[in-house]
MIDOSE-1310 file (N, C-alpha, C; in nm, 2 decimals, decimal comma, always signed):
residues 289
mnmp	+4,49/+3,81/-3,21/+4,51/+3,88/-3,08/+4,41/+3,81/-2,98; +4,46/+3,79/-2,86/+4,39/+3,73/-2,75/+4,29/+3,83/-2,70; +4,17/+3,79/-2,68/+4,07/+3,87/-2,62/+4,07/+3,85/-2,47; +4,05/+3,97/-2,40/+4,06/+3,96/-2,27/+3,95/+3,86/-2,19
sltn	+3,98/+3,80/-2,09/+3,90/+3,70/-2,03/+3,79/+3,78/-1,95; +3,66/+3,72/-1,95/+3,56/+3,78/-1,86/+3,57/+3,75/-1,71; +3,54/+3,85/-1,63/+3,54/+3,83/-1,48/+3,42/+3,75/-1,45; +3,43/+3,69/-1,34/+3,31/+3,61/-1,29/+3,18/+3,70/-1,29
sqra	+3,20/+3,84/-1,24/+3,08/+3,92/-1,24/+3,03/+3,96/-1,39; +3,13/+3,97/-1,48/+3,07/+3,99/-1,61/+3,00/+3,86/-1,67; +3,05/+3,75/-1,64/+2,99/+3,63/-1,68/+2,83/+3,63/-1,61; +2,82/+3,66/-1,50/+2,69/+3,66/-1,43/+2,61/+3,76/-1,49
gilv	+2,66/+3,88/-1,52/+2,58/+3,98/-1,60/+2,54/+3,94/-1,71; +2,60/+3,86/-1,81/+2,55/+3,82/-1,93/+2,43/+3,72/-1,90; +2,45/+3,63/-1,80/+2,34/+3,53/-1,77/+2,21/+3,60/-1,72; +2,23/+3,70/-1,65/+2,12/+3,77/-1,57/+2,04/+3,83/-1,71
ealp	+2,11/+3,90/-1,80/+2,06/+3,98/-1,92/+1,98/+3,87/-1,99; +2,03/+3,75/-2,01/+1,97/+3,65/-2,10/+1,85/+3,59/-2,03; +1,84/+3,59/-1,89/+1,73/+3,52/-1,82/+1,58/+3,55/-1,87; +1,56/+3,68/-1,91/+1,41/+3,71/-1,94/+1,38/+3,63/-2,08
yikk	+1,48/+3,63/-2,16/+1,46/+3,58/-2,30/+1,46/+3,42/-2,29; +1,53/+3,37/-2,20/+1,53/+3,23/-2,18/+1,39/+3,19/-2,13; +1,34/+3,26/-2,05/+1,21/+3,23/-1,99/+1,09/+3,25/-2,10; +1,12/+3,37/-2,18/+1,03/+3,39/-2,29/+1,02/+3,27/-2,40
yygk	+1,12/+3,22/-2,43/+1,14/+3,13/-2,52/+1,14/+2,97/-2,48; +1,13/+2,96/-2,35/+1,13/+2,81/-2,30/+0,99/+2,76/-2,34; +1,02/+2,64/-2,40/+0,89/+2,55/-2,45/+0,84/+2,61/-2,58; +0,90/+2,71/-2,64/+0,83/+2,77/-2,76/+0,91/+2,71/-2,89
vivv	+0,85/+2,72/-3,00/+0,91/+2,67/-3,12/+0,98/+2,78/-3,19; +1,10/+2,75/-3,23/+1,16/+2,85/-3,33/+1,23/+2,78/-3,45; +1,22/+2,84/-3,56/+1,26/+2,79/-3,69/+1,38/+2,87/-3,74; +1,50/+2,81/-3,75/+1,61/+2,85/-3,81/+1,62/+2,82/-3,96
kygg	+1,63/+2,90/-4,06/+1,67/+2,88/-4,18/+1,82/+2,89/-4,20; +1,89/+2,79/-4,22/+2,03/+2,78/-4,22/+2,09/+2,78/-4,36; +2,18/+2,89/-4,39/+2,24/+2,89/-4,52/+2,34/+3,01/-4,55; +2,38/+3,02/-4,66/+2,48/+3,13/-4,68/+2,62/+3,09/-4,62
nami	+2,70/+3,19/-4,60/+2,83/+3,16/-4,57/+2,85/+3,08/-4,43; +2,75/+3,11/-4,34/+2,76/+3,03/-4,23/+2,76/+2,88/-4,25; +2,69/+2,83/-4,37/+2,70/+2,70/-4,39/+2,83/+2,65/-4,47; +2,91/+2,73/-4,51/+3,01/+2,69/-4,58/+3,14/+2,70/-4,50
nddl	+3,17/+2,81/-4,42/+3,28/+2,83/-4,33/+3,27/+2,74/-4,20; +3,36/+2,66/-4,18/+3,38/+2,55/-4,09/+3,35/+2,61/-3,94; +3,42/+2,72/-3,91/+3,42/+2,78/-3,79/+3,27/+2,83/-3,75; +3,21/+2,90/-3,86/+3,09/+2,95/-3,84/+2,98/+2,84/-3,83
keav	+3,01/+2,72/-3,90/+2,91/+2,62/-3,89/+2,92/+2,56/-3,74; +3,05/+2,55/-3,69/+3,06/+2,51/-3,55/+2,99/+2,59/-3,45; +2,99/+2,73/-3,47/+2,92/+2,81/-3,39/+2,77/+2,81/-3,39; +2,72/+2,79/-3,51/+2,58/+2,79/-3,54/+2,52/+2,66/-3,46
mgdv	+2,60/+2,54/-3,49/+2,54/+2,42/-3,42/+2,56/+2,43/-3,28; +2,65/+2,48/-3,23/+2,66/+2,52/-3,08/+2,54/+2,61/-3,02; +2,52/+2,71/-3,10/+2,39/+2,79/-3,07/+2,27/+2,72/-3,06; +2,24/+2,63/-3,17/+2,11/+2,55/-3,18/+2,11/+2,45/-3,06
vlls	+2,23/+2,39/-3,04/+2,23/+2,30/-2,92/+2,20/+2,37/-2,78; +2,26/+2,48/-2,77/+2,24/+2,55/-2,63/+2,10/+2,59/-2,61; +2,03/+2,62/-2,73/+1,89/+2,66/-2,72/+1,80/+2,55/-2,69; +1,84/+2,44/-2,75/+1,77/+2,31/-2,72/+1,78/+2,28/-2,56
ligv	+1,89/+2,30/-2,52/+1,94/+2,24/-2,37/+1,86/+2,34/-2,28; +1,83/+2,45/-2,32/+1,75/+2,56/-2,22/+1,60/+2,54/-2,24; +1,55/+2,45/-2,33/+1,42/+2,42/-2,33/+1,35/+2,48/-2,46; +1,43/+2,54/-2,56/+1,36/+2,59/-2,69/+1,35/+2,48/-2,78
kvvl	+1,22/+2,47/-2,85/+1,21/+2,36/-2,95/+1,25/+2,43/-3,08; +1,38/+2,38/-3,12/+1,45/+2,44/-3,23/+1,42/+2,35/-3,36; +1,39/+2,41/-3,47/+1,37/+2,34/-3,60/+1,48/+2,39/-3,70; +1,58/+2,32/-3,74/+1,67/+2,37/-3,83/+1,63/+2,32/-3,98
vhgg	+1,62/+2,42/-4,07/+1,57/+2,39/-4,21/+1,70/+2,46/-4,30; +1,75/+2,36/-4,39/+1,86/+2,40/-4,45/+1,84/+2,38/-4,60; +1,92/+2,45/-4,68/+1,94/+2,44/-4,83/+2,09/+2,37/-4,84; +2,15/+2,40/-4,96/+2,29/+2,34/-4,98/+2,32/+2,36/-5,14
gpei	+2,31/+2,48/-5,17/+2,34/+2,50/-5,31/+2,48/+2,49/-5,36; +2,57/+2,54/-5,28/+2,71/+2,52/-5,31/+2,74/+2,37/-5,33; +2,70/+2,30/-5,22/+2,73/+2,13/-5,24/+2,67/+2,08/-5,36; +2,54/+2,12/-5,40/+2,48/+2,07/-5,51/+2,55/+2,09/-5,64
teml	+2,60/+2,22/-5,65/+2,68/+2,27/-5,76/+2,81/+2,19/-5,77; +2,87/+2,17/-5,66/+3,01/+2,09/-5,65/+2,98/+1,95/-5,71; +2,88/+1,88/-5,66/+2,84/+1,75/-5,69/+2,81/+1,74/-5,84; +2,73/+1,83/-5,90/+2,70/+1,85/-6,03/+2,84/+1,85/-6,11
tkig	+2,91/+1,94/-6,07/+3,04/+1,96/-6,14/+3,14/+1,83/-6,15; +3,12/+1,76/-6,03/+3,20/+1,64/-6,05/+3,15/+1,53/-6,13; +3,02/+1,53/-6,17/+2,97/+1,43/-6,27/+2,95/+1,50/-6,40; +3,02/+1,61/-6,42/+3,03/+1,69/-6,55/+2,89/+1,74/-6,59
kkse	+2,82/+1,80/-6,50/+2,70/+1,85/-6,55/+2,70/+2,00/-6,50; +2,66/+2,10/-6,59/+2,67/+2,23/-6,58/+2,53/+2,28/-6,51; +2,57/+2,37/-6,41/+2,45/+2,44/-6,34/+2,40/+2,55/-6,41; +2,26/+2,55/-6,44/+2,19/+2,66/-6,50/+2,08/+2,72/-6,41
fidg	+2,07/+2,84/-6,42/+1,97/+2,93/-6,32/+1,87/+3,02/-6,42; +1,76/+3,01/-6,36/+1,67/+3,11/-6,44/+1,60/+3,19/-6,32; +1,63/+3,33/-6,32/+1,55/+3,42/-6,21/+1,61/+3,35/-6,07; +1,73/+3,32/-6,06/+1,79/+3,27/-5,94/+1,75/+3,13/-5,89
lrvt	+1,68/+3,06/-5,97/+1,63/+2,93/-5,94/+1,70/+2,82/-6,03; +1,75/+2,71/-5,97/+1,82/+2,61/-6,04/+1,75/+2,55/-6,15; +1,79/+2,53/-6,27/+1,71/+2,44/-6,37/+1,73/+2,30/-6,33; +1,64/+2,21/-6,30/+1,65/+2,09/-6,24/+1,59/+1,98/-6,34
dret	+1,66/+1,91/-6,42/+1,61/+1,80/-6,49/+1,60/+1,68/-6,39; +1,56/+1,57/-6,45/+1,54/+1,46/-6,36/+1,67/+1,41/-6,30; +1,79/+1,42/-6,37/+1,92/+1,37/-6,32/+1,96/+1,47/-6,22; +1,93/+1,60/-6,23/+1,97/+1,69/-6,13/+1,89/+1,68/-6,00
aevv	+1,75/+1,64/-6,03/+1,67/+1,63/-5,91/+1,72/+1,50/-5,83; +1,77/+1,41/-5,89/+1,83/+1,29/-5,81/+1,95/+1,34/-5,74; +2,04/+1,43/-5,80/+2,15/+1,48/-5,72/+2,11/+1,56/-5,60; +2,01/+1,64/-5,63/+1,97/+1,72/-5,52/+1,93/+1,66/-5,41
qmvl	+1,84/+1,56/-5,43/+1,79/+1,46/-5,32/+1,90/+1,39/-5,26; +1,99/+1,34/-5,33/+2,11/+1,27/-5,27/+2,21/+1,38/-5,18; +2,23/+1,49/-5,23/+2,31/+1,58/-5,15/+2,25/+1,64/-5,03; +2,13/+1,69/-5,05/+2,05/+1,76/-4,94/+2,00/+1,66/-4,85
agkv	+1,93/+1,55/-4,88/+1,88/+1,46/-4,77/+1,97/+1,37/-4,74; +2,08/+1,34/-4,82/+2,20/+1,27/-4,77/+2,30/+1,31/-4,70; +2,40/+1,37/-4,78/+2,52/+1,42/-4,72/+2,50/+1,55/-4,63; +2,45/+1,66/-4,68/+2,43/+1,77/-4,59/+2,36/+1,75/-4,48
nkdl	+2,23/+1,69/-4,50/+2,16/+1,67/-4,38/+2,22/+1,59/-4,26; +2,29/+1,48/-4,31/+2,34/+1,38/-4,20/+2,46/+1,45/-4,14; +2,55/+1,53/-4,22/+2,65/+1,61/-4,17/+2,61/+1,70/-4,05; +2,52/+1,77/-4,08/+2,45/+1,85/-3,97/+2,41/+1,78/-3,85
vnll	+2,34/+1,68/-3,88/+2,29/+1,59/-3,77/+2,41/+1,53/-3,69; +2,51/+1,50/-3,75/+2,63/+1,45/-3,69/+2,69/+1,57/-3,60; +2,71/+1,69/-3,67/+2,75/+1,80/-3,60/+2,68/+1,83/-3,46; +2,55/+1,84/-3,47/+2,46/+1,86/-3,35/+2,49/+1,75/-3,25
egkg	+2,48/+1,63/-3,29/+2,51/+1,51/-3,19/+2,65/+1,53/-3,12; +2,74/+1,57/-3,20/+2,88/+1,59/-3,14/+2,88/+1,71/-3,05; +2,79/+1,81/-3,06/+2,79/+1,92/-2,95/+2,70/+1,88/-2,85; +2,67/+1,76/-2,84/+2,58/+1,73/-2,72/+2,42/+1,73/-2,75
grai	+2,40/+1,77/-2,87/+2,25/+1,78/-2,88/+2,18/+1,64/-2,92; +2,05/+1,63/-2,93/+1,98/+1,51/-2,99/+1,91/+1,57/-3,12; +1,96/+1,52/-3,23/+1,92/+1,57/-3,36/+1,88/+1,45/-3,45; +1,77/+1,48/-3,53/+1,74/+1,37/-3,62/+1,71/+1,44/-3,77
glsg	+1,76/+1,37/-3,86/+1,73/+1,43/-4,00/+1,60/+1,38/-4,07; +1,55/+1,48/-4,13/+1,42/+1,46/-4,21/+1,43/+1,53/-4,34; +1,37/+1,49/-4,44/+1,37/+1,55/-4,56/+1,20/+1,58/-4,60; +1,17/+1,67/-4,70/+1,04/+1,69/-4,71/+0,97/+1,58/-4,77
idgh	+1,04/+1,47/-4,80/+0,96/+1,35/-4,88/+0,93/+1,26/-4,74; +1,00/+1,26/-4,64/+0,95/+1,18/-4,52/+0,80/+1,22/-4,46; +0,74/+1,14/-4,48/+0,59/+1,15/-4,43/+0,52/+1,25/-4,53; +0,57/+1,25/-4,64/+0,52/+1,36/-4,74/+0,51/+1,50/-4,66
mita	+0,61/+1,53/-4,60/+0,61/+1,66/-4,52/+0,58/+1,79/-4,61; +0,66/+1,77/-4,73/+0,64/+1,90/-4,83/+0,60/+1,83/-4,96; +0,47/+1,85/-4,98/+0,41/+1,81/-5,10/+0,42/+1,93/-5,22; +0,44/+1,90/-5,33/+0,48/+2,01/-5,43/+0,43/+1,98/-5,57
eqkd	+0,42/+2,09/-5,66/+0,39/+2,06/-5,79/+0,49/+2,15/-5,87; +0,49/+2,11/-6,01/+0,60/+2,19/-6,08/+0,56/+2,34/-6,08; +0,67/+2,43/-6,05/+0,66/+2,56/-6,04/+0,65/+2,63/-6,17; +0,74/+2,58/-6,28/+0,76/+2,63/-6,41/+0,82/+2,54/-6,50
prlg	+0,76/+2,50/-6,61/+0,80/+2,40/-6,69/+0,96/+2,44/-6,74; +1,01/+2,56/-6,75/+1,12/+2,59/-6,78/+1,23/+2,54/-6,68; +1,19/+2,54/-6,56/+1,28/+2,48/-6,44/+1,29/+2,34/-6,42; +1,19/+2,27/-6,47/+1,19/+2,12/-6,46/+1,14/+2,10/-6,32
yvge	+1,21/+2,01/-6,25/+1,16/+1,96/-6,12/+1,21/+2,07/-6,00; +1,16/+2,18/-6,02/+1,17/+2,27/-5,90/+1,02/+2,29/-5,86; +1,00/+2,28/-5,74/+0,86/+2,27/-5,67/+0,80/+2,40/-5,62; +0,67/+2,41/-5,64/+0,59/+2,50/-5,56/+0,52/+2,44/-5,46
itkv	+0,54/+2,46/-5,34/+0,47/+2,40/-5,23/+0,32/+2,40/-5,24; +0,25/+2,29/-5,22/+0,10/+2,28/-5,22/+0,05/+2,24/-5,10; +0,14/+2,18/-5,00/+0,09/+2,14/-4,87/+0,21/+2,11/-4,78; +0,21/+2,14/-4,65/+0,31/+2,09/-4,56/+0,23/+2,01/-4,44
niap	+0,29/+1,91/-4,42/+0,25/+1,82/-4,31/+0,35/+1,81/-4,20; +0,32/+1,88/-4,09/+0,43/+1,92/-3,99/+0,41/+1,79/-3,87; +0,33/+1,70/-3,90/+0,32/+1,58/-3,80/+0,46/+1,53/-3,76; +0,54/+1,49/-3,87/+0,68/+1,44/-3,85/+0,76/+1,53/-3,76
iwdm	+0,75/+1,65/-3,78/+0,83/+1,75/-3,70/+0,79/+1,75/-3,57; +0,66/+1,77/-3,54/+0,59/+1,76/-3,41/+0,64/+1,64/-3,33; +0,64/+1,52/-3,41/+0,67/+1,40/-3,33/+0,81/+1,40/-3,27; +0,91/+1,46/-3,37/+1,05/+1,47/-3,31/+1,07/+1,55/-3,20
ldrg	+1,00/+1,68/-3,22/+1,01/+1,78/-3,11/+0,95/+1,72/-2,97; +0,85/+1,65/-2,99/+0,79/+1,60/-2,86/+0,88/+1,49/-2,80; +0,95/+1,42/-2,87/+1,05/+1,34/-2,82/+1,18/+1,40/-2,78; +1,20/+1,53/-2,79/+1,32/+1,59/-2,75/+1,44/+1,62/-2,85
yipv	+1,39/+1,59/-2,97/+1,49/+1,60/-3,08/+1,51/+1,74/-3,16; +1,61/+1,78/-3,20/+1,60/+1,89/-3,30/+1,59/+1,83/-3,44; +1,47/+1,86/-3,50/+1,45/+1,81/-3,64/+1,54/+1,90/-3,75; +1,62/+1,82/-3,81/+1,69/+1,89/-3,93/+1,63/+1,87/-4,05
vstv	+1,58/+1,95/-4,13/+1,49/+1,93/-4,25/+1,55/+1,99/-4,37; +1,57/+1,89/-4,47/+1,62/+1,91/-4,60/+1,51/+1,95/-4,69; +1,52/+2,05/-4,77/+1,41/+2,09/-4,87/+1,41/+2,02/-4,98; +1,36/+1,91/-4,99/+1,33/+1,83/-5,09/+1,18/+1,80/-5,08
gcdk	+1,10/+1,81/-5,20/+0,96/+1,78/-5,17/+0,91/+1,67/-5,28; +0,79/+1,63/-5,28/+0,75/+1,52/-5,37/+0,60/+1,55/-5,40; +0,57/+1,48/-5,51/+0,42/+1,50/-5,55/+0,34/+1,35/-5,53; +0,22/+1,34/-5,56/+0,15/+1,22/-5,54/+0,19/+1,11/-5,63
dgns	+0,26/+1,14/-5,74/+0,32/+1,04/-5,84/+0,46/+1,00/-5,79; +0,51/+1,04/-5,68/+0,65/+1,01/-5,65/+0,76/+1,09/-5,69; +0,73/+1,19/-5,78/+0,84/+1,27/-5,82/+0,90/+1,36/-5,71; +1,04/+1,37/-5,71/+1,10/+1,46/-5,61/+1,11/+1,61/-5,68
ynin	+1,11/+1,70/-5,59/+1,14/+1,83/-5,64/+1,23/+1,91/-5,55; +1,30/+2,00/-5,61/+1,39/+2,08/-5,55/+1,31/+2,20/-5,50; +1,31/+2,24/-5,38/+1,23/+2,34/-5,31/+1,33/+2,45/-5,26; +1,27/+2,57/-5,29/+1,37/+2,69/-5,24/+1,36/+2,69/-5,08
adta	+1,47/+2,69/-5,02/+1,49/+2,67/-4,87/+1,42/+2,78/-4,80; +1,43/+2,91/-4,84/+1,35/+3,02/-4,77/+1,21/+3,00/-4,78; +1,15/+2,95/-4,89/+1,01/+2,95/-4,89/+0,97/+2,81/-4,81; +1,04/+2,71/-4,82/+1,01/+2,59/-4,72/+1,01/+2,61/-4,58
aari	+1,12/+2,69/-4,54/+1,14/+2,74/-4,40/+1,03/+2,83/-4,35; +0,99/+2,91/-4,44/+0,89/+3,00/-4,38/+0,74/+2,94/-4,37; +0,73/+2,84/-4,47/+0,60/+2,76/-4,46/+0,59/+2,68/-4,34; +0,71/+2,62/-4,31/+0,71/+2,52/-4,20/+0,70/+2,60/-4,08
aael	+0,76/+2,72/-4,04/+0,74/+2,81/-3,94/+0,59/+2,86/-3,92; +0,53/+2,88/-4,04/+0,39/+2,92/-4,04/+0,31/+2,81/-3,98; +0,32/+2,68/-4,04/+0,24/+2,58/-3,99/+0,27/+2,53/-3,85; +0,37/+2,57/-3,79/+0,42/+2,54/-3,67/+0,36/+2,64/-3,57
raes	+0,32/+2,75/-3,62/+0,29/+2,89/-3,56/+0,40/+2,91/-3,46; +0,53/+2,92/-3,52/+0,66/+2,93/-3,44/+0,64/+3,07/-3,36; +0,70/+3,08/-3,25/+0,74/+3,20/-3,19/+0,83/+3,29/-3,26; +0,92/+3,23/-3,33/+1,03/+3,30/-3,41/+1,05/+3,23/-3,53
fitm	+1,09/+3,30/-3,64/+1,16/+3,23/-3,75/+1,28/+3,32/-3,78; +1,40/+3,26/-3,79/+1,53/+3,32/-3,80/+1,58/+3,28/-3,94; +1,60/+3,37/-4,03/+1,66/+3,35/-4,15/+1,81/+3,40/-4,16; +1,91/+3,31/-4,17/+2,05/+3,36/-4,18/+2,07/+3,39/-4,31
tdir	+2,14/+3,51/-4,33/+2,18/+3,57/-4,47/+2,33/+3,61/-4,47; +2,39/+3,66/-4,57/+2,52/+3,71/-4,58/+2,53/+3,86/-4,57; +2,43/+3,91/-4,52/+2,41/+4,07/-4,51/+2,39/+4,09/-4,35; +2,41/+4,22/-4,32/+2,39/+4,25/-4,18/+2,24/+4,26/-4,13
gilr	+2,14/+4,27/-4,22/+2,01/+4,30/-4,20/+1,95/+4,39/-4,31; +1,85/+4,45/-4,30/+1,80/+4,56/-4,39/+1,87/+4,68/-4,37; +1,94/+4,75/-4,46/+2,01/+4,86/-4,45/+1,94/+4,98/-4,53; +1,93/+5,10/-4,48/+1,86/+5,21/-4,56/+1,96/+5,26/-4,67
dkdd	+2,08/+5,22/-4,63/+2,20/+5,27/-4,73/+2,28/+5,13/-4,74; +2,28/+5,07/-4,84/+2,35/+4,93/-4,85/+2,50/+4,94/-4,82; +2,55/+5,06/-4,83/+2,70/+5,08/-4,80/+2,74/+5,12/-4,67; +2,63/+5,14/-4,59/+2,66/+5,19/-4,44/+2,60/+5,10/-4,34
petl	+2,67/+5,02/-4,28/+2,61/+4,92/-4,18/+2,55/+4,99/-4,07; +2,58/+5,13/-4,05/+2,52/+5,20/-3,93/+2,38/+5,23/-3,97; +2,32/+5,20/-4,09/+2,19/+5,25/-4,12/+2,09/+5,13/-4,11; +2,13/+5,03/-4,03/+2,05/+4,91/-4,00/+1,91/+4,94/-3,95
irei	+1,81/+4,90/-4,04/+1,66/+4,92/-3,97/+1,64/+4,80/-3,88; +1,62/+4,82/-3,76/+1,61/+4,72/-3,65/+1,48/+4,66/-3,64; +1,37/+4,73/-3,70/+1,24/+4,66/-3,69/+1,15/+4,72/-3,81; +1,08/+4,63/-3,87/+1,01/+4,66/-3,98/+0,86/+4,58/-3,97
rtde	+0,75/+4,68/-3,97/+0,63/+4,60/-3,98/+0,59/+4,54/-4,11; +0,51/+4,45/-4,13/+0,47/+4,38/-4,26/+0,42/+4,48/-4,34; +0,35/+4,58/-4,31/+0,29/+4,67/-4,39/+0,39/+4,79/-4,46; +0,51/+4,77/-4,41/+0,62/+4,86/-4,45/+0,70/+4,81/-4,56
tegl	+0,70/+4,67/-4,58/+0,79/+4,60/-4,67/+0,76/+4,64/-4,81; +0,65/+4,65/-4,87/+0,64/+4,68/-5,01/+0,68/+4,83/-5,03; +0,67/+4,90/-4,96/+0,71/+5,05/-4,96/+0,87/+5,04/-4,98; +0,94/+4,96/-4,89/+1,08/+4,95/-4,88/+1,13/+4,89/-5,02
igqg	+1,05/+4,80/-5,07/+1,09/+4,74/-5,20/+1,08/+4,85/-5,31; +0,98/+4,92/-5,30/+0,96/+5,04/-5,40/+1,06/+5,13/-5,40; +1,11/+5,16/-5,27/+1,23/+5,25/-5,26/+1,37/+5,19/-5,30; +1,36/+5,08/-5,32/+1,49/+4,99/-5,35/+1,58/+4,96/-5,24
iisg	+1,52/+5,00/-5,12/+1,60/+4,96/-4,99/+1,61/+4,81/-4,97; +1,49/+4,74/-5,02/+1,50/+4,58/-5,01/+1,50/+4,56/-5,17; +1,60/+4,50/-5,22/+1,61/+4,47/-5,36/+1,68/+4,34/-5,41; +1,67/+4,30/-5,53/+1,74/+4,18/-5,58/+1,69/+4,06/-5,51
gmip	+1,80/+3,98/-5,47/+1,76/+3,85/-5,41/+1,70/+3,87/-5,27; +1,70/+3,98/-5,21/+1,63/+3,99/-5,09/+1,48/+4,01/-5,09; +1,45/+4,04/-5,22/+1,31/+4,06/-5,22/+1,22/+3,93/-5,18; +1,25/+3,82/-5,28/+1,17/+3,70/-5,23/+1,20/+3,64/-5,10
kirc	+1,32/+3,67/-5,03/+1,33/+3,63/-4,90/+1,26/+3,70/-4,79; +1,24/+3,84/-4,82/+1,16/+3,92/-4,73/+1,00/+3,89/-4,75; +0,97/+3,87/-4,87/+0,84/+3,83/-4,88/+0,79/+3,70/-4,82; +0,88/+3,61/-4,82/+0,88/+3,48/-4,74/+0,85/+3,52/-4,58
ctea	+0,93/+3,62/-4,53/+0,92/+3,65/-4,40/+0,79/+3,71/-4,37; +0,75/+3,80/-4,45/+0,61/+3,87/-4,42/+0,49/+3,77/-4,43; +0,50/+3,68/-4,52/+0,41/+3,58/-4,54/+0,41/+3,49/-4,42; +0,52/+3,46/-4,35/+0,52/+3,38/-4,25/+0,45/+3,45/-4,12
ieag	+0,47/+3,58/-4,11/+0,40/+3,66/-3,99/+0,26/+3,67/-4,04; +0,20/+3,69/-4,15/+0,08/+3,69/-4,18/+0,01/+3,56/-4,15; +0,08/+3,46/-4,16/+0,04/+3,31/-4,14/+0,03/+3,27/-3,99; +0,09/+3,37/-3,90/+0,09/+3,32/-3,77/+0,22/+3,33/-3,68
vkkv	+0,33/+3,34/-3,76/+0,46/+3,35/-3,68/+0,47/+3,48/-3,61; +0,51/+3,49/-3,50/+0,51/+3,61/-3,41/+0,61/+3,71/-3,46; +0,74/+3,67/-3,46/+0,84/+3,75/-3,51/+0,93/+3,68/-3,61; +0,99/+3,77/-3,70/+1,09/+3,70/-3,81/+1,22/+3,78/-3,79
fvid	+1,34/+3,72/-3,80/+1,45/+3,79/-3,77/+1,55/+3,76/-3,90; +1,59/+3,87/-3,96/+1,69/+3,84/-4,07/+1,82/+3,89/-4,02; +1,92/+3,78/-3,99/+2,04/+3,81/-3,92/+2,16/+3,78/-4,02; +2,28/+3,84/-3,97/+2,40/+3,82/-4,05/+2,48/+3,68/-4,00
grip	+2,46/+3,58/-4,08/+2,53/+3,44/-4,04/+2,67/+3,45/-4,04; +2,73/+3,55/-4,09/+2,88/+3,56/-4,08/+2,93/+3,60/-3,96; +2,85/+3,64/-3,86/+2,89/+3,68/-3,73/+2,88/+3,57/-3,63; +2,98/+3,51/-3,58/+2,98/+3,39/-3,48/+2,87/+3,43/-3,38
hail	+2,79/+3,32/-3,35/+2,68/+3,33/-3,24/+2,58/+3,43/-3,27; +2,55/+3,46/-3,40/+2,45/+3,55/-3,44/+2,32/+3,51/-3,36; +2,28/+3,39/-3,37/+2,15/+3,33/-3,32/+2,14/+3,39/-3,18; +2,23/+3,34/-3,10/+2,22/+3,39/-2,96/+2,23/+3,54/-2,93
ieml	+2,30/+3,60/-3,01/+2,30/+3,75/-2,98/+2,17/+3,82/-3,02; +2,11/+3,76/-3,13/+1,96/+3,81/-3,17/+1,85/+3,78/-3,05; +1,87/+3,64/-3,02/+1,75/+3,60/-2,92/+1,77/+3,62/-2,79; +1,89/+3,63/-2,73/+1,91/+3,63/-2,59/+1,98/+3,76/-2,54
tdeg	+1,99/+3,86/-2,61/+2,04/+3,99/-2,56/+1,95/+4,10/-2,58; +1,96/+4,21/-2,52/+1,88/+4,34/-2,52/+1,89/+4,40/-2,66; +2,02/+4,40/-2,71/+2,03/+4,48/-2,84/+2,00/+4,41/-2,96; +2,03/+4,28/-2,98/+1,99/+4,20/-3,08/+2,09/+4,23/-3,20
igtm	+2,08/+4,19/-3,32/+2,20/+4,20/-3,42/+2,13/+4,22/-3,55; +2,02/+4,19/-3,58/+1,97/+4,22/-3,73/+1,84/+4,28/-3,73; +1,76/+4,25/-3,82/+1,63/+4,33/-3,86/+1,52/+4,23/-3,80; +1,43/+4,28/-3,73/+1,31/+4,21/-3,69/+1,18/+4,26/-3,76
ftka	+1,12/+4,16/-3,81/+1,00/+4,19/-3,89/+0,88/+4,16/-3,78; +0,78/+4,24/-3,77/+0,66/+4,20/-3,69/+0,54/+4,26/-3,77; +0,42/+4,20/-3,72/+0,29/+4,22/-3,78/+0,24/+4,36/-3,77; +0,17/+4,41/-3,88/+0,13/+4,55/-3,87/+0,00/+4,56/-3,76
e	+0,01/+4,66/-3,69/-0,10/+4,67/-3,60/-0,24/+4,70/-3,66
C-alpha cells in the first residue's frame, strides 16, 4: 500500500520538532549496540545504516558496536562444527575463537563499514584487538575462549571520532599473551559507552522495550531509574535474556553514561524516532536521583 506523501508544511514541522534534539546531541558521543533482527533483515540494516550516517552528518559522534552470532553459527555449520551454549554464551574452543575473529572482525565488520560508506558516511572498522582496545581474561573454563573484560582502551575510538569517522567496533578481545576472546556484545558496548562518558547508549533488541505485560505492547514502560531495575527483575517484568542486557544498561549509567535507551530494532528508523522526536519509541533508563 502506498503511503500518502507529506506536504512541505509537514516536512518543515518534522524538522522543527527535531531541531532541539539536534542541538542537544551536536558534538556529543552516542554508542549504538547493533544486533538482533535489525542486523539480519536487509531492509532494516539499510535503515539503521542510514540513521547512523544522518546522525554523523548533523554533528553527532556515533560509535557503532556490533556482534554477529547468526553469522558465526552459519560459518561454524559450514565447517562442520556444532554450536554449543551454556547460559546463553557460546562455548568457544580455540578453533571457534579463530572463526569468531574472522567473522566479526573480518566479514561482518567490513560489510557494515562498506554499507555506511555507501550511504555517504565516513566509517572505519576496528576490533577489540586493535590497539588492545578490549583486554580480557577467561570468563569460565567451561566456556573456553569467552572473555571477561578487564580493561577498555578508548584511545583508538577517540582518534577516529576526532578525524570525523564513524568507528565500527567488533567485539573481539585479547589478553597479554595474544589469545583472542569472544566478548558479549552488550557488555562490550556498555563498557565502551561508559569509558567514553557517552551522552547516550542505545541498545537495539527484538522487543518493543520493557513491558509491564509482555503480551501487551501498550504497557511499555517509557522511563526506568537505575534503582528500580532490581525490583522489576524481582517482579519478573525484566526476565530471561533481558536481565543481563538491562544490568549492562544500569552499569553504564552508574559509570557515567547520561541516558540509555532500549529500542525495538525491528521498527525502521527506530534510532531517529527515539533520538529526534518528542515521543520516542522504547524504554529510557536514567540515573536514580
